N, C-alpha and C positions, 0 to 999 in steps of 0.2 A: 708905716701905713699912711695912706693919703690923708685920713681924717685927723691924724696927729700933727700934720704939717701946718705951718702958717698958711693963710689963705693964698698969699701971693705965690708960695712955693707949690701948694696943691694945684693951683691953676696952671702953673708952668709944667708940672708933671703930667697933668691931664692932657695939656696940648702936645707934649712930647709923646705920650702914649698914643694919642689919636694920630699923630704924625707917623709913628712907627707902624701902627696898624694899617694906615693908608699905604705906606711903603710896601708892606707885606702883600696887601691886596693888589697893588699895582704889579708887583713881581709875579704873583700868582696869575693875574690876568695876562701878563706878558708871556708867561710860560704856556698858558692855555692857548693863547693866540699862535705862539710859535709851533706848538704841537698840532694845532688845527691846520696851519699853513703847511706844515710838513706832511700831515695826512693828506691834505688836498693835493700836494705835489706827488705823493706816492700814488694816489688814486689816478691822477692825470697820467703818470708814467705807465701805470698798469693798463689804462684805457688805450694809450698809444700802442703799447705792446700787443694788447688784445686785437686792435684794429690791424696791426701789421701781420699778425699770425692768421687772422681770419682771411685777409686778402690772399695770403700765400696758400692757405687751405683751399680757398675758392678756386684759385688757379690750378692747384694740383688736382682737385676734383674734376674740373673742366677737362683737363688733359686725360684723366682716367676715363671720363665719359667717352672721349674720342677713341681711346684704346678699346674700350668695351664694345663700342659700335663696330669697330673693325673686326674684333674677335668673333662677335656674334654673327656677323655677315659671313665670315670664313667658315664657321661651323655650320651655318645654314646651307652653304654651298656643299659641304661634305655630306650633310643629311640628304640633300637633293641627289647627290651622286649615288648614295646608298639606295635610295628609292629607284633610281634608274637601273642599278644592278639587280635589285629585287625583281623589277619588271622583266629583265632579260632572263633571269633564272626561272621565272614562271612561264616562259614560252619556249620549252625545250625543242619543239618541232619547227620553230621558225628560224630562218637564216638571220644571224645576228651581225650587227656592225661591230666587228672586233675592235676597231680603233676607238669607237665611242665607249665601249666597255672599259678599255684601258685608260681612256681619258677620265672616266668616272672613278676608276680605281686610283688614278693618280691624285685625285682630290681627297682621298682617304688616308694617304700615307704621310700626311703632315697634320699634326694635332698640336695646337697651341693651348697651353694652360693659362689660367687667369693671373698673369703677373702684372701688377699695377704699381704705380709710384706711391710710396708711403713715407718718403723722406721727411716731409714737413710734419706729419703727425708723429713719426718716430722721434724727431727732435723735440717736439713739445712734450711728448710723454716722458722721455728720458730726462729732460731738464725740469720736469715738474711744472711746466707752464700751462698745462691743460686747465688749471684752476683759474687762469685769467679769463676764460670764457664764462661770463657771468650767468648766462641763461642755462639752467640745468637741462632743459629739454634739448637744446642745441648741443651741449657738451655730450649728453648721453647718445644723441643720434650720431654724432661724429665717432665716438668711441665704439658704438655698435657696428657702424659701417666698416671700420678698419678691422675689427675683430672678425666680421663676417668674411672679409677677404682671406684672412689667415685660415679660417675654417674651410672655405671653399678649396683653397690650395691643398689642404690636408686630404680632403675627400677625393679631389682629382688625383693626387699622387697614389692614393690607395685604391682608387676605382678606375675611372676612365683611362688615365694615363698608364696605369699599371697593366690593364688589359691590353691596351693598344700596343705597348712595347713588348710585353711578354707573350702575348697570344696572337693578336691580330696580324701584326707585321711579320712574325715568323711564318705564319700560315700562308700569307700572300706571297712572301718570298720563296716559299717552298713549292707552291703549286701554280704560280703564275710566272710569266716572263718578267723577272724583276727589272731587266733592262728597259723594257717598254713602259713598265709602271713608273720607273724613275724618270724617264724622259717626259712622260705625260705629266708627272708631278712638277717638273720644271717648266711646264707650259710649252714644250716642244711638240707641235702638232704633227711633225713629220716622223711618225713612229711606225711606219710600215715595215721598215727593215727590222729584223730580229735575229737573235743568236739561236740557231737551231739546237744548241747544246743545253739551253736553259729549259727547265720544265714548263710545260704548258698543258694544263688540264682544261678541256672545254666544258666547264661546269654547266653552262647553259644547256648543253645537249644531254646531260645526265638525267636519269630518272629521279623523281622527287625523293625516293626512299634511299638513294645512294648515300652511303655514310659520308663520303667527301662533300657531297652537296648539302647534306644536312648540317655538317660541321661548318661549312661556309656560311650558310643561312644563320646559324647560331652566332658565329663570330660577327657577322654584319649586324645582327640584331642587338648584340651586346654593345658593339661600337656605336650604333645609332642611339641606343638608350642613354649611353654615357654622354654623347653629344647633346642630346635633348635636355638632359638634366643641367649640364654646364651652361647651355644657352639660356635656359630659364633663369638660372642664378645670375647670369650676366645681365639679362634684361631687368631683373629685380634690382641689381646694383645701380643700373642707370636711373631707374625710378627713384632710388634712395638719394642719388647724387642731386637730382632735380629738386627734391624736397629740402635737402640740407643746404644747397646753395641759395634757395629761396629764403631760408631762415637766416643764413649768413648775410644776405643782402639787406634784409629787414633790420638785423642787428647793427650793421654798418650805418644804415640810414638814421638809426636812433642814437648813434654815438655822437 
């Protein structure tokens, strides 16, 4: 015990003990500083990775916005073509411009579904790097956007694309001159020549109650409804992209 030692030995022991405690404190402080520096480096690395991924996401979303604009414009042309055909069908007693009708039909035999680029997001999701996005609202907006793309594709495959492939196209190919429709679809305006062996039903001259005309109107109506829904979703995705990219820009500026 210190109190049983001579004064000079007790003083020496106290100095040694103080020195030992000081050494321990210095070691602890050194460890804490090292941990802090390590944590700071890890945070810096994460911020760098976050910035890198956000820039890539921003670019991917910008590209998707261009794709969506093109798709929505294509669908809008198809919807306009359906309206033109509806107009011709509603005037059975008038002489119709057959080439114009086939040009309109040609715009309805190609239907693009909403296939967008998801590579950047998929890589972040599979590698668990979504957590690098610090802002909860931004991370949730991005996750929701890409989930919506998947959901739209599902609905398209079960709805508009399914009807188009399984019902609309077979009906058009059966009752119209498929050769002229195909040439019109390819943008070939010289479609006056036709194969007389191919079926051609002058639907515009049929009575409104004729079963074939009723079926064509129903097929066109279903096709138009599917196009309208898809276009609305595409325009909504464009709006979402604008909001997300604004949030990404703000996050990058604050980094």
